[in-house]
N, C-alpha and C positions, 0 to 999 in steps of 0.2 A: 142609389137610395132615393126614394121619392120625397118631395117637399111636404107631402101630407100622407098620413097613414090612418085609415079608419079601422078601428078594432071593434070588438064586441061591446065595449063599454065606453071608450073614449076615442076621440080623434086627436092625433098628435100632428102639430103643424110646425114646420121650421120657419123661424123668422127670416126675413131677407138677409142673405149673407151667411147664414149658419152652415149650410152645406159647403159653401166655399171655404169657410174656416176649416171644416173637417178635411176637405181635399188638400188644403195647404199643409195641414199637420202631417199628412201621410205621404207627401210627395217624395220624401227621402227614404221611406221604408221599402224594403224589398217587396216585390209583387205578392208573394205568398202571405207575408205578414199583413200587408195592406188589406188583402181580401179577408183575412181572419178577423182583423179589427173592425172592418165595416160590417161583417157578418155578426160579430158580437154586439155592436151597437144596434143593428137592425133587430136582433133577437130581444134585446132589452126594450126597445121601442114597441115591439109587438106585445111583449108581456105587459107593459104599461098600458097600452091601448086596449088590451083585452081585460084589464082590471085584475090581473093575477097578482098575488102577493109577491113582494120582492124583498130581498134581504136588505139590511141596512148597508151592507157592503156594495150593493148594486144601486140603491135608490135611497137617498136620505135628505132630510131637511137641512138646508145649507145656510140660508140667510133670510132677512126680512124684506118684503116688498115695500115700495114707497108708502108713506102714510098720506091719507086724504081726510080732510075735515076732522082732524084730531083722532082718528082711529086707524088701527093697523089694517092693512089689506091682506095680511097673511104672510106666508113664507114662499120662497122659491126653493127648488130641490136640485139635487145633483144626480144625474143618471150616469153611472160609472161602468166603464169597461176598461180596466187598466191598460195603458196609462191615459186613456181618453176620458174626458168628462164633458157632459152636455148639461148646461144649466137650463132649467125649465120651471114653469109655474102652471097651475090649474086656473084657467080663466074664470072670472066671475061674470064678465060681460058676455062671453060665449060659452054657455054651459056645456059640460062634458068635453071640453077642449083643453089639451095641454099645449103650450107653446114652448119650443126649444129656442132659447135666445141665441146661444152660440156654443161652440166646442173649444176646448183647450187641451193641451197636452200637459199633464201634471202628475207628479209622482208623490207629492206630499199632500197632507190633508188641510192645511191652512187656507182658508178662503182669502183671495186677494181683493183689495179695494177696486181694482180695475174691472174685475169680473162682476162685482156687485153693481158698479156703475153701468156696465153694459147691459145687465139684466134690467136694471131700473129704466134705462133709456128705451129698451125694446118694450118693456111693460107699459110705459107711458104712451108710446106710439100706438099700441094695440088697445089697451084698456081705457086710456083717457081720450085719445084722438080717434079711435076706431079705425086706424089704418092697418088693416089686417094684412095687406100685401105690400 
């Protein structure tokens, strides 16, 4: 899977380490299941980048992005292909670009604080510092 995918409407960029997270999650899966899960994530990324409608089961608002100067910067989202989730946000600094912060293996719906912290850290590196890579 590529670190960047340019679709009809959006570009989807993986933050540094995101694809490594995904590979680590799948290391113990049988080859067939691993290919199937990667294909499912790729299809979801392609749909997102092409601007296609996605169900709440596949793509949903998950948590708030960090606040700056007293106002909210919006929300981050969860791109799901059970049991894998990729946390992402639509950039304000780089228009029409979604950034995938990281991937996790998760079977329940509750957002963990560690995942919010990781999204916030990646968001600040890209949106505040402009460190895209």
